N, C-alpha and C positions, 0 to 999 in steps of 0.2 A: 566457793571455789576461787582459785587464783585467777580465773577468767574475769572476775569482778562483775559478772552478770548472770550467775546461776545457770551456766551451761553444763550439760552433761559431759562427763569425761570423754565419751566417744565422739563429741562434737568439737573438742578443743584441738586445733591444728598445730600441736606442738608435743614434744616429749615431756610427759608428766609422770612423776613417781609419787605415790601416796604411801605413807607409813601410818599404821594405827597407833594412837597414843598408848593404848593398853599394851601393845606388843613391844613398843620401845621401852616402856617403864617396867616391864616384867623383870623381876629379879633386882629391884632397886632402881631409883632414878639415876640417870647419867646425863652427860652433856652431849655436845655436837659429835663426839666420836661415835655415838650410837648411829648417827646418820651416815657417816663415812664408812662404817662397817657394813651397812645394808645397801648402799647405792654406789655402784662402781664409778659413776661419773662425777661424784663429789669427792674432792681431796682437800688436804689441809697442810699447812706448815705445823711444826710441833715445837714451838718455843715454850709452850706451857699453857695451862688453862687460863682463859681470859686474855691471851696475847696472840692468838693464831689468826691467820688469814685463810679464808676459804676460797676454793676454786671449783668451777663447774665447766665441763666440756672443753678442756684444754685452754681456757682463757685465764692465764695467770700473769701477774706482773712482777711480784717482788717477794722478798722474804722478811722484810722489816716492817715495823710499825712506824709509819711516817705520815706525811701530809696527803698522800694520794688516797682517793676514795677506793673502797674495795670494789672488786669486779663482781661480787655477789651481793645482791640486796637481801637483807634479813628483816623479817617482819614478825611482829606479834599481833595477830589479827590483821588489821588494815594499816597499822602504823609501823614505820621503820624502827628498828632497834637502835640504829646509829647511822651516821652519814659517812664520815671518814675516820672510823675507829675500828680496832680489831673485833673479831667475834667475841662477844661477852660470855659465850659458853653457858647460856642459861640452862638450868636444870629442866630436863624434858619430862616433867611430872604433871599429872592431871591435864593431859592434852587430849583433845578429840582426835586430832590427826596432824601430820606434818606433810606439807606439800612442797615438792621440789619441781620447779618449772625451768627447763633449760632455756638459755637465752641466745641472743639478746632479747630483752623484754622492754625495750625503750618506750613503746607506745603506751602501755598501761602502767609501767613502773618507773620510767624515766632514768635519771642519772644513776650510775652504779649498778646496773643490771646487765652488764655486758655478757657475763657468763650465765646469768639466770638469777632466780630468786629462791629463797628458802622461807616458807611461811609456816609459823607455829600457830595452830588454832587451839586455844585453850577451851576446856569444857566451860559452858556457861552455867551460872547459878540456876538451880532447879527450884521452881516456885512452890512445889507441893511435896517435896521429899526432904526428910531430915536424915543425914547419913554421916558416918565417920569411917575413914579408912586409914589404917596405920601400917607402916612397914619398918622393920628393924633388921639389920644385917651386920655380919662380922666377916672379915676376910683376912687371909694370910697370903703374903706374897713371897715366893721363893727368892732367896738372896736378899730379902728386904724385910720391912716391918709390917705389922698388922694394920688393918683399917676397920673403921666403924662407920655406919650410916643409919639414918632414921628419917622417916617422912610421915607427914600427917596431912590428910585432906578432909575438910569438914564442910558440909552444906547445911544451912539453916534457913527455913522460910521465915519471912517477916511480914508484918502488916496484913494479916488475913490472906496470906498467899498472893499478895499483889507485889511482893518484893522478896528477894532472897539474897543471902550472903554466902560466898564460897571462899574458903581460906585454904591455902596450901603452904606448907613449911617443910624445908629440907635442910638437913645438916649432914656433913660428911667430913671425916678425917682420913685422907688417903695416905697410907704408909709410904715412906721413901725407899729407894733401892740404889741410889747413887752414893758412892763413898768419896771422900776427899782426904787422901792420905797425908797431904801436906798440912792439913788442919787437924789430923787425928780424929776425924769425924766420919761416922757411918750413917747410911740411910738419910742423907741430908735433905732430900727433896720431898719432904712431907708437905701435903697441901691440905688446907682447911677451907671448907666451903659452907657458907650459911646463906640460905635463900628463902624468901617469903613472897607470897602473892595473895592479894585479896581482891575480890570483885563483887560488886553489888549490881543486881538487875532490878529495875522498877518497870512494871507494866503499866503505862499511863493510859492505855486503851487496848482493846483486843488486837489492834494492828500496829501499835507503836510501843517501843521499849527504849529505855535509857540504861546504858551500862557504864559503870565507872570501875576502872581497874588500876591498881597500884602494885608495883613490883620493886623489890630491893634484893640485891645479891652482893656478897663480899667473898672474894677469893684471896687467900694469903698463901703464897708458895714460899716456904722457908728457904729454899735454895734452888739452884738450877737442876735440869734433868739431862744434861749432856755428859758425855764421857770422851776419853781419848781414843782415837781410832788406832787399832793395833796394840793397845795397851792391855792392862789387866781388866777383865770384864767388869763393867760398871764403875770404873775408877775415873775420876776427874782430876786433871792436873792443875786446876785453878787453886790459887793460894789465898783467895778471899771468899767471903760469903756473898752469894748472889741472890737471886730470887725476885719476887715481884708481889705487888698488891694491886688488885683490880676491884673497883667498887662501881656498881651499876644501879641507877635509879630510873624508874620508868612510870609514867602515869598517863592515862588516856580516858577520854569521855566520848561515848559513842551514842548517837541518836539514830535509830533505824525504824523504818516503817514503810507503809504502802499508801499510794494515792491511786486507788483503783488498781489498774493493771501495772502502773508504774511503781518502782521501788526506789527508795532514797536511803542513803547511809552517809552520815557525817561524823568524822572522827577528828578530834583535836587532842593534842598531847604534848608532853615534854619528856625528854630523856637526858640523863647526865651520865657520863662515863669518865672515870678517873683511873689512870693506869700509871704506876711507877715501876720501872724496871731497873735492875742493877746488873751490870756486866763487869767481868774481870778485864781491866784495861792495863794490867801490869806489863811493863817493858822489861825484857831480860836485863838483869843486872841493876835494875832500879827498885825503889821501894814499891810496896804493894799499892795498887791504885784501882779505884772503882769508878766506872762511868755510870752516872745516874740519869735516866731519862724519864721525864714526867709529862704525860699526855693528858690534857684536860679538855673534854669535849662536852658541849651543851647544844641540844637540838630542840627546836620548837617546830611542830609540823601540824598541818591541817589539810584534810581532804574531804570534799563533798562530791558525791557522785549520784547521778540519777540514771536509772536504766529500765529498759523494757525487756524482760526475759523472752527469749525466742519460744521456748516450749514447743507447741505444735504450730505456732505462727510461721509465716513465711519470712518475717522480718523481725530483727531484734537489734538493740543498740545500747551503748553506754556512753555517757559524757560526764566529764569531771573537771574540777578545779583543784589544784594542789599548790600549797604554799609551804616553803621551808625557810627557816632561819637557823644557820649553824655557825658555831664558833669553836675553833680548836686552837689551843695554846700548847706548844711543844717547847719545854725548857730542858736544858741539859747542863750537867756539871761534872767535874772530875774531883774525886775525893780521895785523899791519901790517908785519912784517919786523923791527921793533924790539921790539914788545911782543905778547904773546898773552893775551887775556882769555877766560876760560871763560864760555860761555853755558849756560843751563839745559839739563840732559840728563834722561834718564828710563831707568829700569830696569823691564822687564816680565818677570814670571815666570809660568809656566803649568804646571800638572799636569793631565793629562787621562786619564780612564779610560773605556773604551767596551766595550760588548757589542753585537754586530750579528749579524744573520742574514737569509738570503734563501732562499726555496724556490720551485721551479717544478713545475707539474703539467701533464702532457700529457693533455688531455681526450680527444682523438682525434688521429690522425695529422695533423700540420700546425697544431694549435691548442694553444698553451702559455700558461698564466696564471702570473704570478710575483708574489709578495708578499714584502715585506721591511720591516725596521725597524732603527733604530740608536738606542741609548740612551747618552747621553754626560753625564758629570759633569766639570766643569772648575773648577779652583781657580785664581784669578788673584791675583797680588800684584805688588809692585814699589814704586817710589818715585822721588822726584826726585833728580837728580844735580847737583852744583855749584851749590847754592843756600844762602843763609844759614840757619843753624840755626833761628833764630826763625821764618823763613818756612816752613821745612820742618815745624816743629812745629805751626804754625797750620793747615797743610794736611794734617795726618796722617790725618784722617778720610777725605779724598779718596783717599789712597794705601793705605788699609787693605786687607788681603786680603779677597776675597769669592768666592762660588761661583756658578756658572751651570749650568743643565741644558738639554739639548736632546733632543727625541725626534723622529726623522726617519723617517716611514713612506714606503713606496713601493709602487707597484702597476703592473703592465703586462699587456698582452695582445698576443700575436703570432700572426698567421695566415699560414701558408705556403700560398700559392695554387698553387705548383708548386715543384719543386726549385730553381728559379732566382729565384722572385719571392715576396716576403713583405711584409706590412703589419703595423704595430704602433702601439699607443697606450700612453703611459706617463705616470705622475704621479711626481714625485720632489721631494725637498726638500734643502736644504743650508743651512749657517750658518757664521758666523765669530764666535768669542768676542770680547768687548770687550777693553778694555785702558786704558792710560794714554797720553795725548798731551801735548805741550808747546804752550802758547799764551802768547806773550810770556815772562814770567818765572815763569809758573805751570804746574803739572802738573794735569790734570783727566782725568776718566773719559770714555770713550765706550762706548756700549752695543753688544751683539752685534747683528749683522744676520742676516736670514734670507731665503732665496729659496724660492718654491714655484712649480714649473713643470709645465705640461702640454704634451705634444707628441704629434704624430702623424707617421708617416714610412713610407716605402716603399723597398724595395731590389730590384734586379734584377741578376742575373749576378754573376760573380766577376771582380774587377778583374785585368786582365792575362792572364786565361785564356779567358773567354768572348768571343765576337765583339763583344758590346755589354754594358756594365754601367752602371747608374745608381743614384743614391741621392737621396732627396728628404726634407726634414724641415721641419716648421713647429712652432715652439715659442712659448709665451706664459709669461712669468715675472713674478710679483709679488714685488717686492724690498722688504722692510720695513727701516726704520732704516738706510739705506745709509751705510756708512762711506766717507768720501772726504776728500781733502785740499784745503786752501785756504791762502792767505797771510794770516797774522795781522797785527796792527798794526805789528809790527816788521819785516815783510817776510819772515819765516821761515815755512817750511811747517808746517802744523798739521793735525790730523785731528779730524773730528767726524761725528756722524750728521746727514746733510743732508736727510732726509725719506724718503718712500716712493715707489717708482717701479714702472713696468711696462715690460717689454721684449718686443717682438715680433721674432722672428728666423726667416728663411727661408734654408735652405741647400740647394744642389744640387751634385752632383758626378757624374762619370761618365767613360766612355772608350769608344772604338770602334776596331776594327781597320779602317783604310782599305785596307790590303793586308796580306799575310802578315807583313811585317817592319815595318810602319808603323802606329803607334797614336796616336790623338788623345786627349788627356786635357783635362778642363775642370772648373772649380769656380767657384761664386759664392755670395755671401751678401748678404742684405738685412737691415738692422737698423733698427728704429724704437723709440725710447725716450722716455719722459716721466717727469717727477718730479711726483708728486701731493702737495699740501700741503707744498711745500718750505719749509725753513728759510731765512731771509734772511741772507746774508753780505755785509757791507760794502755794504748798500743794493742788492744785486743779487739778483734772483729767479732761482732755479735751475730750468731747464726741461728739462735733458737729462743723459744719462749721458755723461761725457767720454771722449775717446780712441777712440771707435768710429765708423768710417765707415758711412754709410748703405748704401754699396754697395762691395763688393770682389769681384774676379774674376780668374781666370787661365785661360790656354790653354797647352797643351804638345803637342809632337810627340816621340815616342820612335821611334827607328829602329835596327834591328839587321840587319846583312847580312854574310855571309862574303865577304871580298875574295879570299882564296886558301884552300887547305886548312888553312893554319896561322895565318891572320890573320882577325880579325873587326872590323868597324867598328860601333861603337855611337855614337849621336848623340842628344843631348837639346837641344831648342829650346823656350824657354818665355817667356811674357810675363805679367806680373801688373799689375793696376790697383788702386790703393788710393784710395778716394774721400775726400771732405772730412770732417773731424771737428774738434771743438774741444778745446783743450788741457786745460781743467780748469774749476774752479768759481770764480765771481767775475769782476769786470770785468778784473782784471789777467791772468787766465788764459783769456780768451775768444778768443785768437788762433786763426785757422783753420790747419789743417795737412792734410797729405795731398794728394789730387788729383794723383797722379803715376803714371807708367808705368815699371816696372822690367822688365828682360829679360835673358836670358842664353843662351849656347850652350856645349855641352860635347861634345867629340869624343874618343873613345878608339879607337886602332888597336892591336890586339895579340891575345893569347890569355890563357889562365888563368895563365900563368907570367910573362909580361912584356908591358908595354904602355906606349904613349906617349899623353899626354893634352894637349889644347889646350882651354882654356876662355876665354870672353869674358863678362864681366858688364857690365851697363848698356850694352847695345849702342848705344843712341842718345845716350849721354853726357848723359842728362838730369840736371839739378841737383835739381829737386824740393824737397820739404820733408817729411821723414819725421816730424819732431817739433818743435814750435814752442817749445822750451825748451832753453836751455843752462845758464843760472843763474837762479834765482828772484829774484835781487836786481836784475836788469836787464831785466825783462819789457818795459819801455817802449822798449827798444832794438829790439824786433821781431826776435826771433831765429828762425833756421831751422836745421834739421839736414839738410844736403844728402846725397843718395845718394853713395856712393863713386863717383868718376868712372870712366869706361870703363877696365876692367882686363883685361889679357891675361896668362894664366898658361900656362906650359909645364911639364909634369911627366912623371916616369917612375915606374912601379911594377914591382916585381920580387918574385917568390915563389920560395922554395927548397923 
């Protein structure tokens, strides 16, 4: 579990959402959008697959891929996916579960968990089972082109069942639906995704295992997915080809075992993420121009933790050491097709060392107090890229290396009123280190930001098991020196500390069995934010945290019923509403977005070996506006990012 010490869900004093891996992947593997569709408190930008930023609980900073660290920590097992790079949008296939833990989560997860964490838990290799699972699907998008997808999962025991290999492979070609009349091109935003994951488990003794995992994914978006607001549906006014390429590599080695009652887990790994984005930067009356941004990130991470599970004991604890080395290089250029001129870029380096610990004490049955703290020392460095030597020399003091420290305490109290009902109160902190940002042709520093949150919540029942379950949470966050993006004098994205803010968030979720085979699920979140003593950008006073809707909610129906002795019908029907929000900071980024209803239906008829699936997404064929930005150079064109039009998919899955 995301508690890092084998606590029961009912004992965790925080808002936690769990998604079954089988449920998320039914009907073909997908990406992070499957999470945002199911959990109301998780939201995203929509620049495109492999380029988005995720937000939880009203903690959002910006719309662009820049030097700031994300507000949501993403993990594969115990290792970060990245440090200050966008969501890699990994395929959510062959997972045991997905855990979403609302933040801040600074004590256990450190920097970059202001909003919370999303943890993907893959299925481990099985030492005594040989299996093969395949899926194939084909889809048609109204107003657009067709799509194809396929997936394979194989598990093979090795070395007399003392080791096993598990391999996962996914391929997809998602049809486009955006037209560019100035180029005479239709359905330009086709996206190709190739992903593979392999893991090996070796049992070195009954209590100790070694796991090695490697992952690779490539996303190629042929063109952008935005359109003109108020124009012909799904038409883009851009005069050039845009699009992106996102490549992600990840490897980790995990040693896990027990020392009597104590448990130990040590994870070491590396991750590399390379993203190239192309934006239309054409100026009216001038020749066509493309802005190219290349973000190259390399992460090395290690964590060793030792813990004593509480179980039926009165006392339980966890203590750990965490080391991170991260380097991010951001290069930019302007391309007219005949010439390419480099724009100012920036290199950010970071070395982080952390000690953390958390302990819980059971005063009596049903009353648990928890205290924790995290001490972090960060060394920051970097410099400007592609600038004249004299200018770089003049600004050397700005880019000189420096150190920052953070101490993040936490405390909570949980009362179990019964085996099904609990109340909790929690105080937690989180932070993000500072760094270097580009503004015009200069590189300058921005400071670390920090969040302090207090929350109260209640839980009742076990989702999917008890007749009725519900969770309720209210949180208040004070956010100091908020890091956010704006457009500088040259029209390029830049990052700065915009002021201090406060965020109120209320979230509810729950479910109820309407009949033995029919379950209703629901979730909603209300967010209110304000910026106190804001910094002024471009004569615009900042009053809000961007990209967060004041209200979002979802309803779902899950149905399962045996049709014959050999066949079962599973059905999922859902609808989600995303309220209005504003794009970003400053008058150019003040456009409204959101205020749309998305919906879907999924049917599977089959058994554990073979099944056929039918899925429909965007049932009402709503256009909507997910995100009011396609290119920062043309915000006056009033851009929208429409939902994928109504799409029908037919698929088959088979297990050997």
